[in-house]
C-alpha positions in Angstrom: 34.2 -8.6 -29.5 31.7 -6.9 -27.4 28.2 -5.9 -28.4 28.8 -2.4 -28.3 31.6 -2.7 -30.7 29.1 -3.8 -33.7 26.7 -1.4 -33.0 26.0 1.4 -35.2 26.9 5.2 -33.9 23.6 8.0 -33.5 25.4 10.6 -35.8 22.5 13.3 -36.1 19.8 14.2 -34.4 17.2 17.3 -35.4 13.8 18.1 -35.2 11.0 20.5 -36.2 9.1 23.2 -34.3 7.4 21.1 -31.6 3.9 22.5 -30.2 0.6 22.6 -29.8 -1.7 23.1 -32.9 0.4 24.2 -35.1 -1.4 24.3 -38.4 1.7 22.3 -40.3 1.5 19.1 -41.8 3.3 15.7 -40.5 4.9 15.4 -44.3 6.0 19.4 -43.7 7.6 18.5 -40.0 9.0 15.1 -40.6 11.0 16.4 -44.1 12.1 19.5 -41.1 13.6 16.8 -38.4 15.2 14.6 -41.1 17.1 17.6 -43.3 18.1 19.2 -39.7 19.5 15.4 -38.4 21.4 14.9 -41.2 23.1 18.3 -41.4 23.6 17.2 -37.9 26.0 14.6 -38.4 27.6 15.9 -41.3 26.4 14.6 -44.3 24.1 15.2 -47.1 20.8 13.7 -48.5 22.4 11.4 -50.7 24.2 10.1 -48.1 21.3 8.3 -46.8 20.9 5.0 -47.7 18.7 4.0 -45.1 15.3 5.0 -43.8 12.4 3.6 -41.2 9.2 5.2 -38.9 6.7 3.6 -36.3 4.0 3.2 -36.6 3.7 3.5 -39.7 0.6 3.2 -41.8 -1.7 1.2 -39.4 -5.5 1.9 -38.0 -4.4 4.7 -35.5 -5.0 4.5 -31.8 -6.1 8.3 -31.9 -6.2 10.9 -34.8 -2.5 12.0 -35.5 -0.9 9.6 -34.3 0.4 7.7 -37.4 2.6 10.3 -39.2 3.6 9.7 -42.7 3.8 7.2 -45.0 7.5 5.9 -45.2 7.6 6.2 -49.2 5.7 9.6 -49.4 9.0 11.1 -46.9 11.2 8.5 -49.8 10.2 9.8 -52.6 9.9 14.0 -51.5 13.8 13.5 -50.4 14.2 11.2 -53.3 16.3 8.8 -51.5 17.8 5.9 -53.1 17.6 3.1 -50.0 19.3 -0.1 -49.5 17.0 -0.4 -46.0 13.5 0.4 -45.6 11.3 -0.5 -42.3 7.7 0.6 -40.9 6.6 -1.1 -38.3 3.5 -1.2 -35.8 4.6 -3.5 -33.2 7.7 -4.2 -31.3 9.7 -3.1 -28.3 7.7 0.2 -27.4 8.8 3.7 -29.1 12.0 2.2 -30.3 10.7 -1.0 -32.7 11.8 1.6 -35.6 15.2 2.0 -34.4 16.5 -1.2 -32.8 16.1 -3.1 -35.9 17.5 -0.1 -38.0 20.5 -0.5 -35.9 20.7 -3.9 -36.4 20.5 -3.4 -40.7 23.1 -0.7 -40.3 25.4 -2.8 -38.2 25.5 -5.5 -40.6 25.9 -3.2 -43.6 22.6 -3.4 -45.1 23.2 0.4 -45.1 25.6 2.3 -43.9 23.2 5.7 -42.9 19.6 5.3 -42.2 17.2 7.5 -40.8 14.6 7.0 -38.5 11.4 9.4 -37.4 9.0 9.9 -35.3 6.0 12.3 -36.1 2.8 13.3 -34.8 0.2 15.7 -35.3 -2.1 14.7 -32.5 -2.5 17.9 -30.7 -4.2 19.2 -34.3 -6.0 16.5 -34.7 -7.5 16.8 -31.4 -8.5 20.9 -32.1 -10.4 19.6 -35.1 -12.2 16.7 -34.2 -11.3 15.4 -31.0 -9.8 12.5 -29.8 -10.5 9.4 -31.8 -10.3 6.4 -29.7 -11.7 3.1 -28.2 -14.8 4.8 -28.5 -15.0 4.9 -32.2 -12.3 2.5 -33.3 -13.7 -0.7 -30.5 -17.2 0.0 -30.4 -17.4 -4.1 -31.1 -14.4 -4.5 -29.5 -13.0 -8.7 -29.4 -10.3 -10.2 -27.3 -8.9 -8.4 -23.6 -11.0 -5.3 -25.5 -14.3 -6.6 -24.7 -13.8 -7.1 -21.4 -12.1 -4.2 -20.7 -14.6 -1.6 -23.0 -17.4 -3.0 -21.1 -16.1 -1.9 -17.8 -15.3 1.3 -18.9 -11.8 0.9 -18.6 -10.3 2.7 -22.2 -7.8 5.0 -21.5 -4.1 4.1 -20.5 -4.9 6.3 -17.7 -7.0 3.5 -16.2 -4.7 0.5 -16.8 -1.9 2.8 -15.4 -3.8 3.5 -12.4 -4.3 -0.1 -11.6 -0.6 -0.3 -11.1 0.1 2.9 -9.6 -2.8 2.0 -6.6 -0.9 -1.5 -5.9 2.5 0.8 -5.5 0.9 3.2 -3.6 -0.7 0.6 -1.1 1.8 -2.0 -0.7 4.8 0.4 -0.8 3.0 3.7 0.9 4.2 5.6 -2.4 2.6 9.8 -2.2 0.8 11.7 -4.4 3.1 14.3 -3.2 6.5 12.1 -4.8 4.2 11.9 -7.4 4.4 16.0 -7.3 8.2 16.0 -6.7 8.6 14.7 -10.7 6.2 17.0 -12.4 7.5 19.7 -10.4 11.1 19.0 -11.0 10.1 18.3 -14.9 8.6 21.4 -15.2 11.6 22.9 -13.8 14.0 21.4 -16.1 11.8 22.5 -19.1 12.3 26.5 -18.0 15.7 25.9 -19.6 14.3 24.2 -22.6 13.5 27.2 -25.3 11.5 24.1 -27.5 9.2 23.2 -24.5 5.7 23.4 -24.4 5.4 24.2 -20.7 7.5 26.5 -19.4 5.3 28.4 -16.6 6.9 27.8 -13.2 4.7 24.9 -10.9 4.1 24.4 -7.6 3.9 21.1 -5.6 0.1 22.6 -4.7 -0.8 23.5 -8.3 0.1 19.8 -8.8 -2.0 19.4 -5.8 -5.2 21.2 -6.7 -5.6 20.0 -10.0 -8.5 17.6 -11.3 -8.9 14.0 -11.5 -8.4 12.2 -14.2 -8.1 8.6 -13.3 -7.9 8.2 -9.6 -4.5 9.0 -8.6 -3.5 10.4 -11.8 -4.5 14.2 -12.1 -3.9 16.7 -14.6 -0.6 17.2 -14.5 0.5 13.7 -14.4 -0.1 12.7 -17.9 1.6 13.9 -20.5 0.6 16.5 -23.4 0.0 15.7 -27.3 2.0 18.0 -29.3 2.6 18.3 -33.1 6.0 17.4 -34.3 8.7 15.3 -35.6 12.2 14.2 -34.3 14.6 12.1 -36.6 18.1 10.3 -36.0 20.9 8.9 -37.8 22.3 5.9 -37.6 25.8 5.7 -39.1 28.0 2.6 -39.1 31.2 2.5 -37.1 33.6 2.1 -40.3 32.3 6.2 -41.6 33.3 7.9 -38.5 36.0 9.3 -40.2 33.3 11.5 -42.4 30.9 12.3 -39.2 30.6 15.4 -37.4 30.0 13.7 -34.0 28.7 10.9 -32.5 27.6 9.1 -29.3 27.8 5.3 -29.0 25.3 2.7 -28.4 26.8 0.7 -25.7 23.4 -1.8 -24.7 20.2 -2.2 -25.8 17.2 -3.6 -23.7 13.6 -5.1 -25.9 12.9 -8.1 -23.6 9.0 -8.4 -23.0 9.5 -11.7 -20.5 5.7 -11.8 -19.4 2.1 -11.5 -21.2 1.9 -9.0 -23.6 -1.2 -7.2 -22.0 -1.6 -4.8 -19.0 -4.6 -6.3 -17.2 -2.2 -10.2 -17.5 0.8 -8.9 -15.7 1.7 -11.1 -13.0 3.6 -8.5 -10.5 1.7 -5.1 -10.5 4.7 -3.9 -8.6 6.4 -4.2 -12.1 6.0 -2.5 -16.1 7.7 -3.8 -19.0 10.1 -1.6 -18.2 12.7 -4.0 -15.6 12.4 -7.0 -18.2 14.2 -4.3 -21.3 16.4 -2.4 -18.4 17.6 -6.6 -17.3 18.0 -7.2 -20.8 20.4 -4.3 -21.4 22.3 -4.1 -18.1 23.5 -7.9 -19.7 24.8 -6.8 -22.2 27.3 -4.1 -20.9 29.9 -4.3 -18.1 28.6 -0.7 -16.7 26.1 -0.7 -14.1 23.6 2.3 -13.0 26.4 3.7 -10.7 28.5 4.5 -14.2 24.8 6.4 -15.4 25.2 10.8 -15.2 21.8 11.1 -16.2 18.3 9.2 -17.0 15.4 10.6 -19.4 12.7 8.0 -18.9 9.5 7.4 -19.9 6.5 9.7 -18.3 3.5 9.1 -20.2 2.5 9.2 -16.3 4.4 10.3 -13.9 4.8 7.7 -11.4 6.1 5.5 -14.5 9.3 7.2 -13.7 9.0 6.3 -10.7 8.7 2.5 -12.5 11.4 3.1 -14.8 13.6 4.1 -12.0 13.3 1.1 -10.0 13.4 -1.2 -13.3 16.8 0.1 -14.3 18.1 -0.1 -10.7 18.5 3.1 -9.4 16.9 2.0 -6.2 15.2 -1.0 -4.8 12.0 -2.3 -5.6 9.5 -0.2 -3.5 11.9 2.5 -3.1 11.3 4.9 -5.9 9.1 7.3 -4.0 11.2 8.2 -1.3 14.4 8.3 -4.3 11.8 11.2 -5.7 10.7 12.5 -2.7 11.1 16.4 -2.8 12.9 16.4 -6.3 16.7 17.2 -5.2 18.4 13.8 -6.5 16.5 13.6 -9.9 16.8 18.1 -10.3 19.9 18.8 -12.5 22.3 19.3 -9.9 21.1 15.7 -7.9 22.6 12.7 -7.8 20.7 11.2 -10.8 19.0 14.2 -13.1 16.5 12.8 -14.9 14.5 14.4 -17.7 16.4 17.0 -18.4 14.3 18.8 -20.9 11.4 18.6 -19.2 10.2 15.6 -20.1 6.7 14.7 -21.8 4.8 16.0 -19.1 6.4 19.7 -19.9 7.8 19.6 -23.3 5.5 17.5 -25.2 4.8 14.0 -26.5 7.0 12.7 -29.1 6.5 9.7 -27.8 9.8 8.8 -26.5 11.4 10.3 -29.3 12.1 13.7 -26.8 14.2 11.5 -24.6 16.6 10.4 -27.2 17.4 13.6 -28.5 18.0 14.9 -25.2 20.5 11.6 -24.3 22.1 12.9 -27.6 22.6 16.2 -26.9 23.7 15.8 -23.4 26.5 13.5 -24.5 27.6 16.1 -26.7 27.5 18.6 -24.2 24.9 21.4 -26.2 22.5 21.8 -23.6 23.5 25.2 -21.9 21.7 25.9 -19.0 20.4 22.3 -17.8 23.1 20.6 -19.1 24.4 18.1 -16.8 28.4 18.3 -15.6 30.6 15.8 -17.1 28.0 13.7 -18.6 29.8 10.9 -20.4 26.9 7.9 -19.5 23.4 8.2 -20.3 20.1 5.9 -20.0 17.0 6.1 -22.5 14.3 4.1 -21.5 10.5 4.6 -23.0 7.5 2.6 -22.8 5.3 1.4 -20.1 2.9 -1.6 -19.2 3.1 -4.3 -21.6 6.1 -3.1 -23.7 9.1 -1.3 -23.3 12.9 -0.4 -24.3 15.8 0.8 -23.5 19.2 2.3 -24.9 22.4 2.8 -23.0 24.5 5.5 -24.6 27.9 6.9 -24.0 29.9 10.0 -25.3 31.8 9.6 -28.5 33.5 12.3 -30.3 
């Protein structure tokens, strides 16, 4: 039996309002997203017997990073659970989704909600970013070296990889700009996107530097919001309004789990996750109709496209150059909702929600024609995960 025949289906997707400094609690946003997802699946709250989230009650990287406690949500919705999970480490932003998918597949629960909530934008507005300068004033391990060198931001760590790619392959700042401008054009067709105003390549090139070569528009944007999906056992499809199939999942991490110890700065963990995913299916990159891939920083899109096999190593820059190939009408539409650069940073979950809607044909002016296979890749640096999804019913 194929793995895909054992995996659950994604039966519902829902989201709260997503925006800057919404002045609503993570608890309120989460309830909105979950109730919308359950309704979307054609189920009721009484049908839900599984609940999971990431990252759970851990020391936050920044204020607003951690959503509401799992048990607060269980109590607020009156859920009777057979499966519950709150996890802080695993295969990047889908570290809660993947084990929950396995729990649903094996019958530990029938219908599970997995959610991700952030209020980072509001947290920044009332107190600024609480980052490594506060949490790691006395650091040990590898952070002791990074902190001493002043490299305390993911933008700093990512720049090591990006500068190496540019030096060895001739990748250019203008090629990064093609990604940014294309995603902004896509966001113009997404009413929920945070940034929808037109952006030109000249605007991009004129933006201030954050960490060379990354400038302002290369970096994703903190928002408040919540996204939830419902995973349902395949035996329940007769009770569902619609569903999307999980064809394959990639979670591999085959190198040391640190940015600064990565053996090959031409790749990221996306390469491992993609290789793991493709090993579970007969589908190949040529069969994919669109890609929703992580863009915490715009060059991550290039690392994902190369890692997923849409182009050879070193050819990601020419692949995205000018934006035509990755536009809505192009060979491989990428980040059709605006990505995190224009849609807002939902820590990878916006990509999953968009992929489900694309496969259901619900995206209006940004809909990809005849979308039947889509890939989602989240994470970067030393941790990543990927999903291959196919059209259901």
